[in-house]
N, C-alpha and C positions, 0 to 999 in steps of 0.2 A: 503494499501499498505507499504509493506516493505522500510527501507530505502534507497536502493541499486537495488529497480524492475524497478527504469527508467533508472539505467545506462546496466542494464541486457535484458530487453528486457522481464521482469517477469509481466506475466495477470493471474487476479483473475478474479472467474466465481461473477457474484452479486448472492447478499445472497436471499439464499431458492433459486436456482437454485437442483436440481434434481443430483446427483451426478449418472454419467451410471456407465456400466462394461465395464474393459477396450475394449470388444469385441466390443461396442455401439462404443468405442473412436478411435478402430484402422476402423473403417466400415466409421464415420464421416472423417477420414483426407483421406480414402484410395477416401472418393467417392467426394474430389476435381480435381479429375481427369480428364481434360475432354478435345476434339481433340484445344480448343480452348486458351487454356491457356499456358504461354511460359516455367511451368517445371512441374514436373512428377513429383509424391510418389512413392516412388516402397518399395519390402521390403528388408529393411537389416540387415537382417539376415546371410548372408557373410560377410558381416562386424561389427560385431557383436552391433546390436542395434534395434530399433521393426521398424522402419523406417529411410529412407531416400526421403529429396524433392528437390529436385535438376535443375535447371536449367542450359543451356551451354547455356552465354552469348552471347558466338564469339565464332566461329570455324572457320577464314579462310586463303587461300593460295593465294603467288598471284606471277607475276612476276617483280620482279628489273632491270635497266640494269647490265649485265652478273649475276644477282643472283635470286632465287629464295627465297621464305619468309613465315612465317606465327605467325599465333597467335589464342592461344586456349583461354578462359575465360571458367569457370565455380564455378556457389556459389552452396554450399549445406546447409545444415541444417540434423544433425544427432538426429535422433528426439526418446529417451527411456522412456519403459512406469516405473513409480516407483508408483503400488496398492499400496503399502501401506499407503503412502502419498495424492494420488490421484491427481498424478503428469506428467504431460509431457515435461521429462528434455531434452535441447534442447541447439544442439553447432554447429554454424557456420565455414563453412571452405568454404574458397575460394583460387583456383586454377588459375595461373596464366605462360602459355611459350610464348615465343615468341621465334624463330628462321630464323635463315638467310644465308645461304649457297650461296656462291659465291668465282672472282679471285679476290683474291686471303686470303678470309678467310673463317672461319667455325665461329656466335655466335649462342648462346643458355643464352636465361636469362630465368630462372626462381619464383618469390615469390610463399609465400604460407601463409594463414591467417587462427586462430583458434580461434573462443572466441566466443561475441558479436558483432556487428556491425550494423551500419546503414547507408547506403548510399542512394545515385541517380549519377547514370553513364551513358556516354552519350559518343558516338564516330561514327565516318565512316572517311573514308580511298579509295582513288580510284586512280587506276592506271592499271598494265597491269595482265586482268582477266586470269584464269586458261586457257580459252581458247584462249589467244593473242592476247586481245582486249585492246581497251580503255573500263573501267567499277567504278565502282562498286564493290567495292571487301569488307566492310561491313561497317552497320549503324547498330548500339543496343541504347538502353538506357536500362539501370538493375535499378529498387527502390526495396533495401528490401524489403521495406513494401509490394509491390505486392506479393509477397512469404507469407512473415510475416503475416502477417494481418487475412487471413482465413486460417490457421492453428491452431493461436492464437485463433480466434474464433471459431471452431471444435472445439478444445479444450474447449475451458469456457465455451459453453453453452453446453458442459454436466457434466458442473459442476466440475471439474478438472482444475488442477492451469497449466500455460505455466511455467515453470519454468528457465527460461533460465541460460544457464550456461559460464561463461566468463574464469575462473581459471579451471585444474584440468578437473577427466575422468568424464566422465557420470556418 
């Protein structure tokens, strides 16, 4: 284990694990997709990476007194294969947008993060739904380990290193 591996989420394969091809690593990662998972892994070529793992944490809209509001939160891991090093370089991105439109104001709040993160989050809200009835607007829980650990296991069981990138480009 390297000095900063703990802080960068870097995981190394066990000694003696045979190194698989990049095609096999890609197949292992895409095999993590399933109907019951709260996340999905998709091709990332359009964004300049090999694979994107994304989790839409919350996407809700609701009514308030004289206003309409919304909250959207997404977590993504951008994955890029480094065949020479037998490593998958990974960088986390989190985006949050909340808005409120009403009388007499309009509000928009955004935040984003890139690097490496380990977090556990949860939230719930009740109020007027889009159907104008009182009820649950959103209820979510999110743990970065639920998306990172299966990816790290798929990479390291194929003999590759999962290398978390905290600063700079992939």
